[in-house]
N, C-alpha and C positions, 0 to 999 in steps of 0.2 A: 504493500500500500504506500502510495506517495503522499507526502504531506509537506506543507509549506513551513520553512524555517523562519523566513523573514518576509514580511509584506509591507509594501509602501502604498497605503491607501491614497487615492487621488486627492481627496479633500485635505489630508494631512500634508501631502506633497505641496499643494498649492498654498497652504497656510505657511509652510516653511519659506517658500519663495517670496510670498507677500511680506512676511516679517523682515526678511533680509532686505528686500528692495525698499521698504519703508525706512529702515535704519540708514541705508546709504543716501536716499533722497533727502531725509531730514538732516543728516550730518552735513550734506552739501549746502542745504538751504540755511540752516541755523548756525553752522560753525565755519565751514570753509569759505562761504560767500563773503564773510566778514573781511577777508584778506584780498578781495579782488582789486582794490584801489589803494594799495599801500604806498605807491609812489607819490600821489598827490597828498596823502596824509603826512608823509615824510617832509614834503615841501612845506606844508603848513606848520609842522613842528619847527622847522628852521625859521620860518617867518615869525612865529610867535616868540621864539627866543630872541630874534633880532629886535622885535618891537619892544619886548620887555627890557632888554639890556640897552636899547637905544636911548632910553630915558636918562641913562647915566653917561652917555657918550659926551666926551669933552674934546672938541676939535683941536684944542691947544695941547692936549696931552695924549689923546688916543689916536691910534692909526685906524682909519676907516677900513682899509683893506683887511686888517686883522680881525675886525668885527665881522665882516662878511665871510671870512675864512672860518671863523669859529661857528658861525651860523650854519655854514655848509657841513662842518664836522658834526653838528647836532643832527642835521638832516640825514647824513650818512649813517650815523649810529642808530637813529630811529628806524631807518629803513632796514638795517641789518637785524635789529632786534625783532621787528615785525616779521621779517623773512624767516628767522629762526623759529618764531612762534607758529608761523604758518606750516613749516615743515614738521614740527613736533605735533601740531594738531592733526595734520594729515596722517602721520604715523600712528597716532592714538586711535584715529578712526579705523585704520587698517587693522590694528591690534584688536579692537573691540569686535570688528566684523569677523575676523578669523576665529577668535575665542568663542563667539556665539555659534558659528558653524560647527566648530569642534565639539562643543557641548551638546548641540542638537544631534549630531551624528552618534556620539557615544551613548546619549540617552535613548535614541531610537534602537540601537543595537542591543542595549541592556534590556529594554522592555520586550523586544521581540524574543530574546533568549528565554526570558521568564515564561513565555507562553508555551514553550514545549520542553523546557528543562527545569527539573526540580533542584533547587540549591541556590546558594547566594554567591559562591566563589566565581563561577564562570561569568555571571552577569556583572559582578563587581570588577572583574578584570578589565572591562571596557573603560573603566575610569583610571586605571593605573598603568596600562601599557602605553608605549610611545606611539607616535604618529606612524612610523614605518610598520609597526606590528599591526596596527589597525588596517593599513593598506594590505598587508600580508593576509589578514583574515578575509578581507573583501575579495581578494583574488582567489583564495581557496574556495570561495562560494561560487566560482564560475563567472566572476565579473572582472575582466582584465583592466581594472581601473588605472593602473600605473602606466599603461601605454597611451593614455589619452593626453591631449594638449591641456585640457582644463586641470588635470591632476598635477601636471608639472607646474602650472601656475599656483596651485594650492601649496605645493611643496616650496616654491619660491616665497610665497606669502608667509608660510610658517617660519622660514629661515630669516626673513626680514623682521618679523615680530620678535624672534628670539634675540636678534642683535639689538633691536630697539630696547628690549627688556634687560638684557644682560651686559651689553657693551662688548668688550674684548673677550675672546675665548674661542672655543671650538666652533660656536655658531658663526662667528665672524670669519673664521678660516673657511668654513663650508660655503658661506655666501661668496667669498672671493673666488673660490674654485668653481662654483656651479653657476652663480648668477651675479657676476661682477657689475652688471648694468645698474644695480641698485646702490653701487658705490661709485658714482660718477666722478670724473676728474673735475675738481673745482676750477681749474685753469683752462679747461677746454674752450677753444674759440677766442681766447684772450690774447693769443700771440705769445704768451709766456710758456716756459718749458713745462711739458706735461708732468703731472704727478704720477709716478709709477704706482701700479696697483698695490704692490707690496708695502708701500708706505701709507696707504689709506687705512683708516680704522673706523670705529663706530660713529665717529663724529661726521664722517662723510656720507652716512646712510641717508638716502633720499628716495622718496616715492613721488612720481609725478601724478597729475590728475589722470592721465591716460593709463598709467600703471595701476592706480587705484581702481579705475573702472574695469581693467582687465581682471584684477583679482575678484571683483564683484561678479563679473560675467562668469568666471570660473565656478564660483559657488552656485550660481543659478544653474549652470550646465550640469554640475554634479548632481544636484537634487533632481533635475529633469531626467537624468540618466540612471538613477537608482532603479534597478529592476522592480517591476510591480510585485513579482513573487519570486522567491528563491527556494527551490525545492530540495529535499534531502538527496534526491538522485543526482543533483548537479555537483554535489560535494564529493571530491575524490579523497582528499586528505587535508585535514585542518592543521594549522600551525601547531608545533609541539607545545607551546605555552598554553594554547587554548585547549588542546587535548588533555593536558595534565590538570587543568582547572576543572574540566568536565569529570575526569576520573576522581578528583578529590571530592567533588560534590556527591558522586555516586558512592564513594567509600563512606562518607559521612552519613548518607541515607541508610546504608546497610547497617552501620554501627548503631544508628538510632532505632532501627527495627529490632535489634537484639536486646535493647534495654526494656 
């Protein structure tokens, strides 16, 4: 007899997609849109400084050029600070988007396992194993998810989020080797000597609006491509870590029956 191990109901699938799209749309509207005109804002900051300090300008003592130069420094600093805030805000949006997708996926897997398997260990494993192990499980269910373009985007997103969260470390090294486009050369196009990738660190991490959208599209594609039903006959061999969790639950159940 064939039975379904995992099912993705249409209403639930659409709900997941709607929630994700709402998050991205509102983040763009309420957060990222605030940084659309930072250059004029920086100009105004310089003008305000010049106006306030201009009251104390003494032509017999002060150099007019120095005043304008200082106002320009204020403008440049203001622009730089807002630019940094924009990049950090965009990265925080990416992190929130990825973590929500990750939690929704693990939650769905955990609930589906409880429908056909008795015990808590296997279901709880969904919350403790790493990203690669989750992908390994999905592929063992007959879904070659790691060969898709959208999954490679999700993998890149995960590594970007890890670097954003942890800074230097293995995550940064992984990002450099796999997805260096998220560590762009700060001097590119300026005519200055290029900064070699090996010298770039977490402070160079950057996600553009287009890259954020690509991450978002990947999440939508993932949910759209989750099989409606995954049957036991599609499973050849599960990962060792999952098989051991199943066996532990079975052993605990047998032990409980003896009491």
